[in-house]
N, C-alpha and C positions, 0 to 999 in steps of 0.2 A: 447596569454597568458601562461608563462612556466608551466609545471608540478607543480613546488612548491609556486607558485604563486595559482593557483588554487586551490590547496589542502590547500591551509591557507585561501583561502578567504572560503570557506564552514568551517573549522574549524575540517576537517579530523586529525583524529591521525595516519594512516596506509593507503596504498595500495600499495594491493601485484602485481604482475605481472606474469602470471605463463605460462610456454610452455612447453608442451611434444609430442615430435617428431613425438615420435612412437602411439601416439595416434590421433595428429592432435590437440591436446587440444591448445587452445591461448584463455586464460581468464585471469579475473583481479576482485582481489577483494577489496574490498572498507568499512574500517574500518571507521564511523564519533567519535563518540563519549559511550564510554565502561564509563559513571558515574556513571551510575544506572545498570550495570553487563553487562555481555558478548554480544558482539554484536551479533544480531538475522535477519536474512533477505534473502526473497529466493532468488534462483540463476535463472535468463533469460537469454534464447540462442537466439540470434539474428543473420543475416547475416548481420551486421552494415557496413556499405558502405566505412567507416575509422577505422581504429583504434582512432580517435580524438572523434568520434560521441558516439564509445563506453565509453569512457573515460567519456564525460558528463554525458553519461547516468548512468554510475554506482555511480557517485558523488552526484547528484542529487537524485538519489533512496534513496540511501543512508543514507545521512541526513534527507531525510523524515522518513526512519524508525526509525530514534532517536526519532521524534516528534509523531512519530505514539507511540513509546511505551511509551513515558513518561504520553500521554494521554489518553493511554489506561492503565495506573495504574501499569506497568509490570516494573520489577525488571531487566529489561533488556534494551541495547545500542543500537545505530543503525548500522547495515550492510547491505551489498547487492554484488551479486556477479553476471555478466554478460559473458556469453562463445560466442565467435564470431565462430559462425557458421552457416550451411545452416539444418534447424531442420532435413531436409531429412538423413542427415550427420550422426547420435547419434548415437555411440556406448557405450556398456558396457564399454569398455576399457578407452572413453573417460572419463564416469563419474567416474571408480575407479580410476585412473590419478589424476584431478581434487580433488578426497575425498583424497588422500594422500597429496597435498596441503595442503586443509584445515587441516588435522591432522596436519599439521609440526606448525601451529599458536597456538596450545595447549588449545584451547578454547576461545582465544578471538574473534572468530568468527562461528558461528552454520547456516546453511542454510537449507533452506526448496524449495517446488515448486516456480514458479513463471512461467512466458509465456513461452512457449513452454518447458518445464518440468515437470515430473508426480511422481507419487510414485510409476514407477519401476525405474525410474534414481536416488529418493533418497534411493532406496533399494541397487544399484551397487555401492552409497556412504557411504552406511551404511556398506560395506562390507572391507572399507580402513579406516574409523575412527568414532568412537560414538558421533559425533559434526553436528551433521544433523537430524532434524523433517520431518514430514508428510511422517514418512515410512507408510508401510504397518503395517495392524495390528496383522500379522502372526511373525511381530517385533518387538510388544512391540509398534506399531504405533495407528493414530490415520485414517491414511488414507487421500483420496483428502481432503484438507480444505477448496475448494471452496464455497462449499455449507455455511459453517460459514460465510466466506465473505460476499456470496449473503447476509446472513441474518443479516447481523450489517448494509449492506447498504438499504436493508428493513426497516427495524428499523428506519435508520436515513432519509429516506426521509418520513414516516411516520411525524416522527417530524419535518422536515421542512415544510412538505403540513400543518400541523398544525398552525406553527408557521409563515407562508406565506401568507395562505389564510383561517386559522382560520379553518380550515377541520379536524374533527380527523378522519373520514376516506377515502379510498382513491377510492370508487366507482364512476366512473364518472372520475374521473382525468385523465387529458390525457397525456401523456408521451414517448416523444423521445431515443430511449436507442440507442446507438451507440457501438455495437460491441454486437455480442453474443455466444463467446466464452464459456469457462464451468462455469466461475461466472455468465455472461451476461446469461447464458441460463437461469441456475438456479432462475434467479433472475425475469425472464420474468414469469416464471411459479409463482412464488410469488406474482407480481402484477396482473396479468393474474385472480388468484384465488379469488381477493380482488374487483373486476369488473374496475381496471383500461384500459383504449384502448390506449394498444400499437402499437408506429410506431417504427421502426427499420430499420438499417443499417448495414454493414458489408461487408468486400472485398471478402467473403467466402458465394457463392449463395446458395449452397447448405447447408448452417448452415441458413439462412435468410429462405428458402422454408419452412425449418423444421419446424424456428418458428411461422411460417405463418399458416403452417396446426394447430399445435399445439395450438398454443394460439389467433387465428384469429388476426394476429399484420399485421399491414398496411407496407409493405416493400416503403422505399424511397430513392432513389439516393441518395448520400453523400454531391452533390452540392448542392441541394435543403434542407438541413436535417437541419441548422442552422435556417432559417427563417419561422420552422416550426412553426406554431401560437397550442401551447403545455402548459401544465401548467410547466411542469418541462422536463429536458435535462437531460440524463444519460450521461456521456461519461464511457464509459467503456470496449475502445481500448487502442490504445496507447497513452501516455502524450503528454501533450502542443497543445492539438486539440482546446485549447482558447486564440487568439489572438486579436489584435486589429483591425480587420476587422471584423473577424465572432461576435464578442463582438455586435459589435455596431445593429448587423441583425435580435440578439437573441430576440425573442418573447416571450421565459420562462419566467419565473416567478420566476422558483428553480435552479439551479446546482447541482447536488449531485447523485453521479457516484461511480465506484470503479476502472477506472484508476488512477494509480499513478502521479504525477508531472501535473495534467490537464490544469495547466495557463501557458503558454510560459514564461510570468515572474511575477512572484507571488504577488510582490508588486503593482507593474500599474495594474496590470489586477484585483487583487481582489477588488485594489480602484476601478475601473470603474464597476464592478460589484455594488460595493454598489451606485455609482455614479446613476445608471440606476436603485435601487432598484431592483436587481434579487438577491434574497438569494443565498449565497453560500456556502456548506458544504463542509469546507476540506476537501478533500482526504484523508489525513493522518488521520483523527479524524473516517471519515466515514466507513472507508474500513478497518478496525483494524481487523474486525472479524476473518480472515485465521490466523494472528498476533498470536491473541489468544489465537485460537485452538492449535498452534503449539508449544506454550509456558508453556501450559499446559502437553502437553508430557516430559518435562522438569520434571516437579515436581512428574509428576504423573495424568491420566488423568482420571479425573470422569467429563462423559458429563454433566448432571445438573448445574456442576458448569463453565463450559464453554457455555454453555447456557442463565445462568445470566449475566458473565462478559460479554457475546456478547451483549444481552439486555439492558444493561446499555450503549452503544455507545449512547443510544438518549437520556439519561438524561446527558452526557457530551458534545453533539452537543445544548442543550437546555442551558446548561449554558452559554457556547459561544456565541451563538445567541443573547442571551441577556447581557451579557456582550461588548458585538458589539454593541448592541443598547445604551444603558448606555454611552460606551464611546469615540462614535460616530467614530468608525474604524473599519477597514473593520472584517468580521469572520478570513479571514487570520492570520490577526494581533492579535486578540482575540487568536486565537488558539497558536499562535505560543509565545505570553505572557503565557499563562496556562503551555505548555511544557517547556517553558526556566525555568521559576519559578521554576519546580517542579525539574529540574536536576540542577538546583542553589542549591535549599533547602537540596538535597540529599549531592553534593557537600561539601557546610559548615558545615554539618553532620557531615561527613569523616575526614574534616579539625580537628575540635574538636575534634574527638574522639584520630586524631591523636597528639595532643596536650597535651590531656591528659593522655595517654598513655606514649608520653617522659615526661610531668612533673614527673610522676609518678615514673618512672624508674629514674630520678634523687634523687629527695626523698630518694629512697632507696640505692644511692649509699654512 
């Protein structure tokens, strides 16, 4: 598919390619929709096999951020960035160069942490632009947002377990968690403290051993992971882990995790999960805690306000689960309608305001 066809098919407003030879920066910024406000989304750094993979990732991720912000009730649009590089090759020079590209957009895109980027990287971007969140407390930020992402997932898991299993506590619930990075590790701790029996997998053996030691988690090979006899499967690594093949062997009754774009094909595989009576917590709803956290840096950070907003993720999921049941559609479709209705309502309001302003201007002439 050609570039403009790909952009148009997903509804993007702008895609920016960034190249700085001196720092070896190769990056793509995708701005999906700014109806609700400036786009905000993290910067992901990965050694993509090719540029097409990087473009596919940033287009899907930025669209997800639009829905995430809309479902979270934020006055923000959806954007995302990817840097094509080996995480071992990160430099201050690279992130400062990237910061200058962000600054050139004049606030249409605001960045934050994502996979393989951290507070230090955001601080380096901050040296070149004010359009960055998730910076250190010394620069007026709130630090690493991964803890709030994990809290949102935790509240969402509680809601999903209640809805699907009719159980208001997590004691004795069996959860398989795929990916024990910064968010996954926080989530393991929260679940363990509530009596959850954990099964974990990751490509990093060192991280797995640590989680096993800290939280008595059972380590499982990835090839055996999807067929585990558990109550809930939590995808917390890279996206598109659920496809037509492994969904068929899932024994979990719930899918709820922090990874973005968990379904290889959102429409097809969300329907497949519904047909199998597996409750799916749409990723862009349940994993909004980090976005809520960094968004609050823009307006003035209040920890109590952030905690309350993150806790409301459970209420949003409850509404989406109930609407899915009522309408007989997948939870993905119910969440999508929820987000798009809010965006359309705001767009209509903006159009009405423009019309009113124009009419008043004509009356004055």
